N, C-alpha and C positions, 0 to 999 in steps of 0.2 A: 647189322640185321641179326637178331637173336635166332639161333637155330631151333628147329622143331624138335620136341622131345616126345617120346612114345608115352601115351597116357593109358590106353586100354587095348585089349585084344578080345574081341567077341568071337567065340567058337560056336558055330552053328551045330546043333545036335544032328541034324539030318544031312545026308550027303546030297546036296543039291547045288544049284547055280544061283548066285546072287545076281539079280537083274537090275536093281536100282537102289539108290540110297537117298535119304533126305533128312536133314537136320530140322528140328522144330525151330520156331522163330526165336525163342529165348535160349536155344541150345541145350535144353534140358533132356530132350529125347532124340534118338536116332531111329528112324524107321527103315527097315530092311525088307525089300521085296524079293521073293524067291520064285523059282520056276516050279516048285512043288506045291503051289496053291496056298501060300501063307504070307503073312506080314508080321514081322517081329518088331516090337517096340523095346528098345534098350535104354536104360538110364545112363546118361553120359557122366554123371557124378560118381555113382557107386559102381558102375559097370555091370549091373544086374539086368537080367531079362525080366521085363515087367509084364508083357502081354504077347501072346501068340494068337493071331487072328487067322482062322481057317477061311479060305475063300473057295469059290467054285471053279475058278480059272487061274492059270498062271499069272502072276503079277508082273507087269512090264513097265509101269511108270508110277511114280509117287511124287507128291508135293503137299506141303502144309498150307493151310489158309492163313494169310497174313493178317486177317481181322479176327477170325475165331481161332484162337490159339490151340484149342483141342480138336480142331477139325482137320481131318486128313483126307485128301483126294487120292483115289486108287484107280489106276487104269489096268485093264485086263487084256489078255491076248485075243479075245473075241470082239474087241472094239468098244466094250462097255466101260463107262466111267462112273464111279460111285463116290460118295463122300460119307465118312464115318465121324460121328461126334462122340468124343470121350471113349474111343476105341471100341465102339459097339458095332457089331456086324449082325445082320446085313445092313448095309448102308443104303442111302437113297440115291437113285440113279440120276445122273445128269442127262438131260434130254438133248441128244445130238442128232438123232435121226439116222445114224449109221451104225451098223454092226457087221462083224466079219473080220476085217483086217485088224491087226493089233494096234494098241495105243503105244506110240513111241515116246511121247514127251508130254509132260504136264508142267505148267508154270502159272503162278498166281501173281496178280498185280496188287499195287498198294492203293492207289487213289480211287479208281472206279470199280474195283472189285471184279475185274475180268479173270476168267480162267482160260488160259491158253491150252489148246488140245491139238496134238498131232496124231491123227488116226489114219493109218494107211496113207493114201496120197493126198488127203485133205487136211487143211489147217483151219480150225474153228476157234471162235472166241465165244465163251458162254458167260452169262451174267446172272447174278442172284435176283430172283423174283421176290415180290412182296410176301409170298407164302413160304419163303425159305428154300424153294427149289431153285435149281440151276437149269438154264435152257440156252442152247446155242443161238446166238443172234447175229454172228458175222461168219461168213464163209469166204475165204479168200480164193480168187480164181487161179487158174494155171498161170505161172509166170510167162510173160511174153518173151519170145526168142529175140535175140539181137540180130542186127543185119548181118547176113552171111552165115548164120547158124541154121543147121538143118536137123534140129533135135525135136521137131514137133511131135514125132511119133514115139519119142522115148518116154519111159515110165517116169512120172514125177515122184521123187522120193524126198520129202522134207525130213530134215534131220533134227534141227533145233529151232526153237521159237523164243524170242526175247522181246519184252515189252519195255518201252521207254518209261522214264520216271513220271512223265505227264500222262501216260496212257493214251497218247495220240498216234503213235506209230508202232508197228510190229515189224521186227526184223527176222526174216526166216532164211535159214541156210538150207540149201538143197544139195543132194548128193551130186547131181550132174547139171544143175541149172544155176549154180552160183549162189549169190547172196542178194536177196530182194527185200526192199523196204516198202511196206504197205501203209496207206493211210487207213486208220481204223474206222473212221466215220464213213468214208466213201468206198473203201475197199479198192482204191486206185493205186497202181504201182507208181511209187515216187522215184526211186532210183534202183539201179541194178549193177552189181559187180559180176561181170560175165564169167563163166567157168574157164575161159581162156587165160584169165589172170591168176587162176589157182592151179597149183602144181598137180593136183590129183583130186579124186573123188572125196568129198567132204564126209567125214565120219561124225564129227561133233563140233560145236562152237560155243563160245562164251562171250558175253558182253561185259566190257570193263565197267567198274563202278561209276566212272565219269560219263559213260555213254558215248565216248568219242572214238573208241576202237573196239575191234572184234578179233578174238583169237580163234583160229580155225585149225582143226586137226584133220590131216588127210592121210591116205594110205601110202602115198608115194614118198614124200620127203619128211613128214613130221608136222611141225607147227609153223603157222604163218600168221603174222599180225597185220591187220588191215586198218587203215585210217578211214573212219566213216565220214569225215569232213572232206577229205580229198579223194576218197573212193579209190585208193590204190594201196598196194602192199608196201609196208614199211620195213618189216624185219622178218627174218626166218630163224627158226630154232632147230638146227640139225640134230637128228637123233644119232646115237653112237653107232659105230660100225657093226656092233652085235645085233642091231635091229634087222629083222628078217624081211621087212617090207611087206608083210602080210597082215600086220596088226596095227591099227591106229587107235591109240589110247585116248581116253576122254581128257579134255583140257578145261581148266578152271582158272580164274584169277584169284590170287592170294594177296594178303597184306595190302588191302585197299588198292589193288592194281599195280603195286610195285613189283610183284612176282607172279609167276605163272606155274601152275602145277599140271603135270601130264602123266598119265599112266603109260607103262611100257611093258615090253616082254622080256626085260632083263632083270627081273626080281627087284624092282625098286620104283618108288614114286619120285620122279625127277622134278626139282624146283629150279626154275630159271629166273634170272633177273630180267625184268621187262625191258629196261633201257639198253643193257649191254648184251643180251642174249647169251649170257654165261650161266653155267650150271653152278648154283650156290650150294645145293645140298641134295643128296640122294637118300630118301627115306627107305631103308631096306626092310624086308620082311621075309618070312619063311616060304612064301609061295613063289610061283614062277611067272605070274602075269597079273598086273594091276589094271583093272578094267573100269569099274565104276568109282566115281569120286563125288565128294560133297564137302562143303565148308560152311562155316558160320562164324560171325564175329560177335562176341559178348563183351562189351566194354573194351578193354585193351587186350583181351585174350581171343585168339583165333583157334578154332578146332577144325581139323581136316580128317576126313574119313576116307578110307580106301578099301575096296572089296577085292579080295584075292580069291580067284577061282582055281581050286586045285582039288586033290582028292578029299581033303578036309577043308571045306569052305570056311573062311574067317574074314573078319573085318577089323582093321586097325584104326586107331584114333591117335593122332598126334596133336600137340598144342604148342603154341608159341605166343609170346607177348609182342604185340605190334606197337609201333610208335604212335601214341595218341596225344603227344604234347603239342604246344603251339608251334614250336620249331618244326616238328614233323608235318603239321598241317600246312605251314607256309611252304615247305619243300614240296609237298604233293601238289599244292595249287599252282606253283610256279615251275613245275617240272617240264611242261611243254615249252615254256618260254626259254628255260635254260638249255633245252635240247637244241633249239634253233640258233643259239648264240655260242660262239667259241668261249673258251675259258677266260681269255684275256678280255673279250668284250663284256663278259659277265662281271668281271671285277670292276671294269670301268662304270658299268651301270649301277652296281651296288655302291661304289664310291660316290657317284653323283647323287643318288638318293639319300645316302647318309649325310652328305654335306648340305643338301637342301633342308633336311629335317633339322640339322643343327642351326642353320641360319634362321629358320622360322622360329625356333625356340628362343634364340638370342634376341630376335627382334621383338617378340611378343612378351617375353618374360623378363629377360635380363635388361633389355634396352631401357624401358621406362623407369627402372629402379636404380640401376647403378651406372649404366653407360650414358654418355652425353653426346652432344653434337649431332652428327648425322643419324646415329642410332635412335636418339630420342625423337628427332623429327620424323624419321621413318615410322616409328611406332605410333606417333600421333596421327600421321597421315593414314596409316592402315586402320587405326581405330575409327577415325572419321569416316573412311570409306565403308567400314563395316556397319557403322550407325546408319548411314544412308541406305545401305542394302537392307537392313532390318526394317527401316521405315517403309521402303517400297514393298517389301514382302508383307508387312502389316496392312498397307493400303490395299494390296491385291487381295489379301484374305478377307478384308472387310467388304470389298466390292463383290467378291464371290459369295459371301454369306448373304448379303442383301439381295442379290439376284436369285439365289436359291430360295430364300425366304419368300420373296414375292411370287416366285413360280409355284411353290408349294401352297401358298395362300390362295392363289387363283384356282389351282386344281381342286382344293378343298371346297371353295365356294361354288365352283361348277358342279361338284358332286352333290352339294346341298341343294342345288337348283336355283341359286341366286342369279338374277338377270345379268348378262355380261356388261351392260352399261354401268352397273354399280362399281365394279372393280376394274374398269378399263383404265383408270388413271391411278391405279395403285403404284406407289413408288414415285409418283410425280409430286412436285410442290404445288399446294393448293392454298388459297387464302382461307382464313378462318371463317369469313362470311362472304359468300359470293354474291354478285348482283341479283341472282335469282332468289337468294334468301332474304333480300331486304324487306319485301312486303310481309313475309311471314314473321320476320323479326320485329317489325313495327307493331303488328297485331299482337304479338306475344308481349311486347313491352306495355301496351295499353291495358291488356288484361291483367298483367302483374301489378300495374299501378292501381287499378281499381280494387284488386284483392288486398293489396297492402294498406290502402287507405281504410278499408273496412276493418281489417284486423287491428291496426293501430288505433283507430278511433274507438273501437270497442274495448280495448285493453287499457291504453294510456293516452290521456288527452295531451295532445301536442299541438304546437303551432303549425300553420300551413308551411312555413319555411323549413321547419325540421323534417316534415314528411317529404317535402319535395327534394330535400338533399339526400334523404335515404333512398328515395326512388331513383335519383340520378346515379347514385353509387351502385344500386342493384342492377340497373339497366346497363351500366358500364361493365360490370363483372360477368353478368350472366352470359352474354354472347361469347366472351372469351373462353369460358369453360364448357360451353355447350357444344357438342359435336354437330357439325353440319349434316343436315338430313339429306339423303339421296333423293334425286329427282329423276 
């Protein structure tokens, strides 16, 4: 695992407190919200300050739009949320219907363009309207207490909001009400990790890139990792003895979930290994307390930002190269399986898989060319079986195509107003000339014979036998090429 290296240090000109950080989608900019009514936009490449946006209220939350890359959502201490395009202020207000308590957290989704908002005790989901405005469309209710809990009168304090990749569920961590998963469409509570399973009051949380686990930072013990499939605690990440127990730093996932970063009060950003709960690196800085964190992945480079609140507020940026190779991808995909197996069992499984792949390769490639006897027979047998499977798949595909074609044809004829009796037998075998068509066919044959006699007699004199032979051939061919008329 390549260590993080310090890239930039942003020194804020004003003596203020950094309240929130957010990287842009492409990692070009870092937005910094402060308590002195300003938002600063810094260039992550050159390390220069690009914009300072003055606001009317202290900034308490920031997030970038994942669809409009130059759009920034800003939450204020009075409960108002606005969005700014191309760093232009004043921005347009998000319609939430609530003002007063501060905005604690903002998050943007990918697929359905939700904007998650935590404002005071309420959790909202806003959506973009056709006119370009945003309006709150979902308000999650108060979490239901578990059996035996008597916290009905306690103040509800949501801390963090996470949306799944499909935007079907919202996972909310509450300070004293545990972790709750809500159905976005119905606003129904799906599952609940009660506060009795958590060591202390939740300060912040982060959802793993896989969506299967959640890291929680609490005031009492530090960090705890919860499995969202089994709804139980998996690991704890103890803080050093120098921890005072009065500060709970923010926690984020790093290196595609292989590491965890947490702020602390011992002058450093601590990086943990997710699987072993060991400290892999401490990113030191000149301040005394690391509070706000943010990260972004650009290709195979990851950037991490940490806000240090001291007499001279500053923001540090570190970078590291993460493993984006195929080998690293396979390791990440199989990490959960390897965790459940012992080292010896893992070696046995890997050996069986490799031997099976070698056997298949020898049977299909080497066997028919150079090997003889049983290998050649096995290869022929497997090829014959494959041919039968392909034939069956082709037959099924043809039948599905015919059924779909007949269905679409009937729907189209119905839309045109054609009587149902016309296409009731579409797809069934029919004779070229039905008994009902015999009378009309005889009449048509007689009319054609008279017309042909007239034409032939007027153009070329012929014997009666020649004309009769021509008529017989015409009458034989005509019914076979003429479509049967509906009745």
